[in-house]
C-alpha positions in Angstrom: 0.0 0.0 0.0 2.8 2.4 0.8 4.4 1.8 -2.6 1.1 2.5 -4.3 0.6 5.7 -2.4 4.1 6.9 -3.3 3.5 6.1 -6.9 0.2 7.9 -6.8 1.8 10.9 -5.1 4.5 10.9 -7.7 2.0 10.8 -10.5 0.0 13.7 -9.2 3.1 15.7 -8.5 4.2 15.3 -12.1 0.7 16.2 -13.3 0.8 19.3 -11.3 4.2 20.3 -12.7 6.4 19.3 -9.7 9.4 17.0 -9.6 9.4 13.4 -8.4 12.6 12.0 -7.0 13.6 8.6 -8.3 16.0 6.1 -6.8 19.2 5.0 -8.5 19.0 1.6 -10.1 19.5 -1.2 -7.6 18.9 0.9 -4.5 16.0 0.2 -2.2 13.1 2.6 -2.0 13.4 5.0 0.9 11.1 4.2 3.8 8.3 6.7 4.7 7.6 7.2 8.3 4.3 5.5 9.2 3.0 8.4 11.3 3.6 11.0 8.7 1.0 11.4 6.1 2.2 11.5 2.5 1.4 14.9 1.1 1.9 16.2 -2.4 0.7 19.4 -3.8 0.8 21.2 -7.1 1.7 24.7 -7.5 -1.0 27.2 -6.6 -3.6 26.8 -9.4 -4.5 29.7 -11.4 -8.1 31.0 -11.1 -10.4 28.8 -13.2 -7.9 26.0 -13.3 -9.1 22.3 -13.3 -10.1 20.9 -10.0 -7.7 18.1 -10.6 -4.8 20.4 -9.7 -6.2 21.1 -6.2 -4.0 19.8 -3.3 -4.9 16.2 -2.2 -4.0 14.7 1.2 -3.9 11.0 1.4 -3.2 8.8 4.5 -1.0 5.9 3.9 -3.3 3.6 5.9 -6.6 4.5 4.0 -8.1 1.4 2.4 -8.2 1.7 -1.4 -11.9 1.1 -1.6 -12.6 4.0 0.7 -10.8 6.3 -1.7 -13.5 5.9 -4.3 -16.6 5.2 -2.1 -19.6 7.5 -2.4 -21.0 8.9 0.8 -24.6 8.3 1.7 -25.2 12.0 1.9 -24.1 12.6 -1.7 -27.6 14.0 -2.5 -26.8 17.2 -0.6 -25.5 19.8 -3.1 -21.8 20.6 -2.9 -20.8 24.0 -2.0 -21.4 26.4 -4.8 -23.6 23.9 -6.7 -27.3 24.7 -7.4 -29.9 22.8 -5.3 -32.5 20.5 -7.0 -36.0 22.0 -7.4 -38.7 21.2 -4.7 -40.2 17.8 -5.2 -37.4 16.5 -7.4 -36.5 12.9 -6.5 -33.0 12.7 -5.0 -30.1 12.1 -7.4 -27.8 9.2 -6.4 -28.2 8.6 -2.7 -31.0 6.2 -2.0 -31.6 5.7 -5.7 -28.2 4.1 -6.1 -29.1 1.5 -3.5 -32.1 0.2 -5.4 -31.8 -3.5 -6.3 -31.1 -4.3 -9.9 -34.4 -4.3 -12.0 -36.4 -2.3 -9.4 -37.1 1.3 -9.0 -35.8 3.1 -5.9 -38.1 3.3 -2.9 -38.7 7.1 -3.4 -39.0 6.9 -7.3 -42.4 7.9 -8.7 -44.3 4.9 -10.2 -44.0 4.3 -13.9 -47.2 3.8 -15.8 -49.5 4.5 -12.9 -52.5 2.2 -12.6 -51.8 0.7 -16.0 -48.7 -1.0 -14.7 -50.7 -2.8 -12.0 -53.4 -4.2 -14.4 -53.6 -8.0 -14.3 -52.6 -9.9 -17.4 -55.5 -10.2 -19.8 -57.3 -7.0 -18.5 -57.1 -3.3 -19.4 -56.1 -0.9 -16.6 -58.9 0.4 -14.5 -58.6 4.0 -15.9 -58.4 2.8 -19.6 -61.3 4.1 -21.8 -63.7 1.3 -22.9 -63.0 -0.2 -26.4 -65.7 0.2 -29.1 -68.1 -2.6 -29.8 -66.5 -5.4 -31.8 -62.9 -4.2 -31.2 -60.4 -7.0 -31.0 -58.7 -7.4 -27.6 -55.5 -5.3 -27.0 -52.2 -6.4 -25.6 -52.4 -9.0 -22.9 -56.2 -9.1 -23.1 -56.1 -11.9 -25.7 -57.3 -15.2 -24.3 -54.8 -18.0 -24.0 -57.0 -20.1 -26.2 -56.1 -17.8 -29.1 -52.7 -19.4 -29.3 -54.3 -22.8 -30.1 -56.7 -21.5 -32.8 -56.3 -23.2 -36.3 -53.7 -21.7 -38.6 -55.1 -18.9 -40.6 -58.1 -18.3 -38.3 -58.8 -14.9 -36.9 -59.0 -14.2 -33.1 -62.4 -14.4 -31.5 -64.3 -11.1 -32.0 -62.1 -10.0 -35.0 -64.2 -8.7 -38.0 -64.3 -11.2 -40.9 -62.0 -10.2 -43.7 -61.9 -13.5 -45.5 -63.3 -13.4 -49.1 -66.6 -15.2 -49.4 -67.3 -18.1 -51.7 -71.1 -18.0 -51.1 -73.4 -15.1 -51.1 -77.1 -14.2 -50.8 -79.6 -12.6 -53.1 -82.7 -10.8 -51.9 -85.5 -10.7 -54.4 -88.2 -8.0 -54.2 -91.2 -7.9 -56.5 -92.9 -4.6 -56.7 -96.3 -3.7 -58.3 -95.8 -0.9 -60.8 -99.5 -0.2 -61.7 -101.2 2.3 -59.5 -104.0 1.0 -57.3 -103.4 -2.6 -58.4 -103.2 -5.4 -55.9 -99.9 -6.5 -54.4 -98.1 -9.4 -56.1 -98.1 -11.7 -53.1 -96.7 -15.2 -53.2 -96.1 -15.5 -56.9 -93.8 -18.0 -58.6 -90.4 -17.0 -59.9 -87.3 -18.5 -61.5 -83.7 -17.8 -60.8 -80.8 -18.3 -63.2 -77.0 -17.5 -62.8 -74.8 -16.2 -65.6 -71.1 -15.6 -65.7 -69.6 -12.3 -66.5 -69.6 -13.1 -70.2 -73.3 -13.8 -70.2 -73.1 -17.6 -70.4 -75.5 -19.6 -68.2 -74.0 -21.5 -65.4 -76.7 -24.2 -65.4 -78.9 -25.7 -68.0 -82.1 -25.1 -66.2 -83.1 -22.2 -63.8 -84.1 -22.8 -60.2 -87.8 -22.3 -59.3 -89.1 -20.7 -56.2 -92.0 -18.9 -54.6 -92.2 -15.5 -53.1 -93.3 -14.8 -49.5 -96.7 -13.2 -49.1 -95.0 -9.8 -48.9 -93.5 -10.3 -52.4 -89.9 -11.1 -51.2 -87.6 -14.0 -51.2 -84.1 -14.6 -49.9 -81.8 -16.9 -51.8 -78.7 -18.2 -49.8 -75.6 -20.2 -50.7 -75.3 -18.4 -54.1 -71.9 -19.4 -55.4 -69.7 -16.3 -55.9 -66.2 -17.8 -56.1 -66.2 -16.3 -59.6 -68.2 -13.3 -60.7 -71.8 -14.0 -61.5 -75.1 -12.2 -62.3 -78.5 -13.4 -61.3 -81.5 -13.2 -63.5 -84.9 -13.3 -61.8 -88.1 -13.9 -63.8 -91.6 -13.5 -62.5 -94.8 -14.5 -64.2 -97.6 -12.2 -63.4 -100.9 -11.4 -65.1 -100.1 -13.7 -68.0 -96.7 -12.0 -68.8 -93.1 -12.6 -67.7 -91.2 -9.8 -66.1 -87.4 -10.0 -65.6 -84.5 -8.2 -63.9 -80.8 -8.7 -63.6 -78.8 -8.3 -60.5 -75.6 -6.4 -60.1 -72.3 -8.3 -60.2 -71.8 -10.7 -57.4 -68.2 -11.8 -56.4 -66.2 -12.7 -53.3 -66.0 -9.0 -52.3 -69.6 -8.2 -53.2 -71.2 -11.5 -52.2 -74.7 -10.2 -51.2 -77.0 -8.4 -53.6 -80.6 -7.3 -54.1 -82.7 -7.3 -57.2 -86.0 -5.6 -57.8 -88.5 -6.9 -60.3 -91.2 -4.5 -61.3 -94.4 -6.1 -62.6 -97.5 -4.4 -64.1 -101.0 -5.1 -64.9 -101.2 -6.1 -68.6 -103.3 -5.1 -71.5 -103.8 -6.4 -75.0 -104.7 -3.0 -76.4 -101.8 -1.5 -78.3 -100.9 1.9 -76.7 -99.7 4.9 -78.7 -96.0 3.8 -78.9 -93.3 6.2 -80.0 -89.6 5.7 -80.6 -87.8 8.6 -79.0 -84.5 7.9 -80.7 -83.0 5.3 -83.0 -79.2 5.4 -83.4 -77.1 3.1 -85.6 -73.4 2.7 -85.8 -72.0 0.8 -88.8 -68.5 -0.8 -89.1 -66.9 -2.9 -91.8 -66.4 -6.6 -91.1 -65.4 -9.4 -93.4 -68.2 -10.1 -96.0 -70.4 -7.2 -94.8 -71.0 -4.6 -92.1 -71.8 -4.9 -88.4 -74.7 -2.7 -87.2 -75.2 -1.6 -83.6 -78.6 -0.2 -82.8 -80.0 1.6 -79.7 -83.7 2.2 -79.5 -85.7 4.1 -76.9 -89.4 3.1 -77.0 -92.0 4.9 -75.0 -95.2 3.3 -73.6 -97.4 6.2 -72.4 -99.9 4.0 -70.5 -99.8 2.7 -67.0 -100.0 -1.0 -68.0 -97.6 -3.3 -69.7 -98.5 -4.1 -73.3 -98.5 -7.9 -73.5 -98.9 -8.0 -77.3 -100.9 -9.9 -79.9 -100.4 -13.7 -80.4 -97.9 -14.5 -83.2 -97.8 -17.5 -85.6 -96.2 -19.7 -82.8 -98.9 -18.7 -80.3 -96.6 -16.5 -78.3 -97.6 -12.9 -77.7 -95.6 -10.3 -79.7 -95.3 -6.9 -78.0 -92.9 -5.3 -80.4 -91.4 -6.1 -83.8 -88.7 -4.2 -85.7 -88.1 -4.7 -89.5 -84.3 -5.3 -90.0 -82.2 -4.9 -93.2 -82.5 -7.8 -95.6 -80.2 -10.8 -94.6 -79.6 -9.6 -91.0 -78.1 -12.3 -88.9 -75.7 -13.0 -85.9 -77.9 -11.2 -83.4 -76.4 -10.1 -80.1 -78.6 -8.6 -77.4 -78.1 -6.4 -74.4 -78.8 -7.4 -70.8 -82.3 -5.9 -71.1 -83.2 -8.0 -74.1 -83.0 -11.6 -72.9 -82.7 -14.0 -75.9 -85.3 -16.2 -74.3 -87.9 -13.7 -75.4 -86.2 -11.9 -78.4 -85.1 -13.3 -81.7 -84.8 -12.6 -85.4 -87.7 -14.2 -87.3 -87.4 -13.6 -91.0 -86.2 -10.1 -91.4 -87.7 -8.8 -88.1 -86.5 -8.6 -84.6 -89.4 -9.9 -82.5 -89.9 -9.4 -78.8 -92.2 -11.6 -76.6 -91.5 -9.6 -73.5 -94.2 -7.2 -72.2 -93.5 -3.6 -73.1 -93.6 -1.8 -69.7 -94.9 1.7 -69.1 -92.4 4.5 -69.6 -89.2 4.3 -71.7 -87.7 0.9 -72.5 -84.2 0.7 -74.0 -83.3 -1.9 -76.6 -79.7 -2.4 -77.5 -78.6 -5.0 -80.0 -76.3 -5.8 -82.9 -76.5 -7.7 -86.1 -74.5 -8.3 -89.3 -75.7 -7.4 -92.8 -74.0 -9.3 -95.7 -72.4 -7.6 -98.6 -72.6 -8.7 -102.2 -69.9 -7.5 -104.6 -68.7 -5.0 -102.0 -72.1 -3.5 -101.6 -74.6 -3.6 -98.7 -77.9 -1.8 -98.2 -79.4 -0.9 -94.9 -83.2 -0.5 -95.1 -84.6 1.2 -91.9 -88.4 0.9 -91.5 -90.2 2.7 -88.7 -92.6 0.4 -86.7 -93.8 3.6 -84.8 -93.1 7.3 -85.2 -89.4 8.0 -84.8 -88.5 11.4 -83.2 -84.8 11.2 -84.0 -82.9 8.9 -86.4 -79.2 9.0 -86.7 -76.6 6.8 -88.4 -72.8 6.9 -88.1 -70.2 5.1 -90.2 -66.4 5.6 -90.6 -64.9 7.8 -93.2 -63.1 4.9 -94.7 -63.2 5.6 -98.4 -66.4 3.7 -99.1 -69.2 5.4 -101.2 -72.5 6.1 -99.5 -75.9 6.8 -101.1 -78.6 7.8 -98.6 -82.4 7.8 -99.1 -84.6 9.6 -96.6 -81.5 10.7 -94.7 -79.5 13.9 -94.7 -75.7 14.1 -94.5 -74.5 16.4 -91.7 -70.8 16.1 -92.8 -67.8 14.4 -91.2 -66.9 14.8 -87.6 -64.0 13.5 -85.4 -65.5 11.8 -82.4 -62.2 11.0 -80.8 -61.5 7.6 -82.5 -61.3 8.5 -86.1 -63.6 10.5 -88.4 -67.2 9.5 -88.8 -69.8 10.4 -91.5 -73.1 11.3 -90.0 -76.6 11.0 -91.5 -79.8 11.8 -89.8 -83.6 12.4 -90.1 -85.3 14.7 -87.7 -88.5 12.6 -87.8 -89.6 9.4 -89.5 -93.3 8.7 -89.7 -94.6 5.2 -88.9 -94.2 2.8 -91.8 -91.7 5.0 -93.7 -88.5 3.4 -94.9 -85.1 5.2 -95.0 -82.1 3.5 -96.5 -78.3 3.8 -96.9 -76.3 2.0 -99.6 -72.6 1.4 -99.0 -70.3 0.5 -101.8 -66.6 -0.3 -102.0 -66.6 -2.6 -99.0 -63.7 -5.0 -98.5 -61.3 -2.9 -100.6 -59.3 -1.6 -97.7 -59.7 2.1 -98.3 -57.4 4.6 -96.6 -59.6 4.8 -93.5 -60.7 1.2 -93.3 -57.9 0.0 -90.9 -58.4 3.0 -88.6 -62.1 2.5 -88.6 -61.8 -1.2 -87.7 -59.4 -0.5 -84.9 -61.5 2.3 -83.5 -64.9 0.7 -83.8 -64.3 -3.0 -84.3 -67.0 -5.5 -84.8 -67.3 -6.3 -81.0 -66.4 -2.8 -79.6 -69.8 -1.2 -79.8 -71.5 -4.5 -79.2 -69.9 -4.6 -75.8 -70.9 -1.0 -75.2 -74.6 -1.6 -76.0 -74.5 -4.7 -73.9 -73.9 -2.6 -70.9 -76.6 -1.2 -68.7 -74.5 1.9 -68.2 -74.6 2.9 -71.9 -75.2 6.6 -72.2 -75.9 8.7 -75.3 -75.2 12.4 -75.2 -76.3 14.6 -78.1 -74.1 17.5 -78.6 -74.7 19.7 -81.7 -76.3 16.7 -83.3 -73.4 14.3 -82.6 -73.6 11.1 -80.6 -70.9 10.2 -78.1 -71.1 6.6 -77.0 -69.7 6.0 -73.6 -68.4 2.5 -73.1 -69.8 0.5 -70.2 -68.0 0.5 -66.9 -66.2 -2.6 -65.5 -69.3 -3.4 -63.4 -71.8 -3.2 -66.2 -74.1 -6.1 -66.7 -73.3 -8.5 -69.5 -75.4 -9.6 -72.5 -77.3 -12.7 -71.4 -77.1 -15.6 -73.7 -79.5 -18.5 -73.6 -78.1 -22.0 -73.2 
């Protein structure tokens, strides 16, 4: 210990700038009297000098551990040091004596009441969780650890995609002061997003007395549409649901039925628009009709040659074939017979939209479109590409060439067309690949507008006598094809 103290004193003397005597090599270290304390001091420190240069007195019999021990009263401020603010926990002192992993006795609690909450429960002062909220933190039950792989905790909202859905059917009486429909029979048929039936035969059911029915376990693993048909007052009324899929598994469909009449109302065609496109061996024609029934009853029609009632028939150009119908015109009840489009569906009160497409053959590069009016037409318009073909109109007036955004179109129209009158358009030079033919086919291909008219969301906007056809949205209903 004495050697250590001498070395320490020598070291501090050198630090302070003093001299330290050393013994010659091979000579013993001089003894230091036991009673005399070893003292060393630096030169008088300059004002502001480091405290390390202050004189230090050491006793040669002081234990080494005591040299660095902290006193229990270290919390008291040293002379000249600022005192802690009132209420501040002591620094050092009792705090230093706290066992490892625990707070000192005088330390404020961390987390308050929350820290004392039992495992699996929220603290007493925690606000209540909203209804249906999954447990938080330790509140999850131990059983959750043993739930099947992929399963959600108890109380967690379901986020798994569905493979089965439900369809609520509601049948509404559309004729004023007529009796409620009640427990009528109905059929239910599923179609895929391309309009193909998913079963050969529809399912049959019966409505509840209030005119509703709930169909469950509807398969929706792939997108489907449901067609519901109701037979009422000797006529069949139909409606198509919105798209059903794993993320939209539940849907509703409303079928409006009307009292029927065999008396032909004063029908009128508000508009008839046609779009013509070149196809191999002819032209493809897309038609949109808006028919108005001003009465409050559905016109069931007159019996046709096959015994079925015909509510509406439209003469088509000679040789028309390859008919494609929109969602509103189910091919169970609409077809080409001869050179006419015949509908066996009741014609409901108000406006009814008919959207369909057909092909007219060409002979020697020439095709003629004859347009006969089954009822007064308020507005007739025809568009075809400016593709180098020659056009001869009859009963139609040219309004020039316009660019509708996908190539230039020639436009012909008639402000009105009386019932029974025939207008026509003869197109020559088909199949010769004129300068605009390729552009026209790319812009308005054989299936492009057919897909548009097949959508329920089809909208026609008349601006300065031009027609802008807005293609259906991704959720539009498909054209329904019969098996």
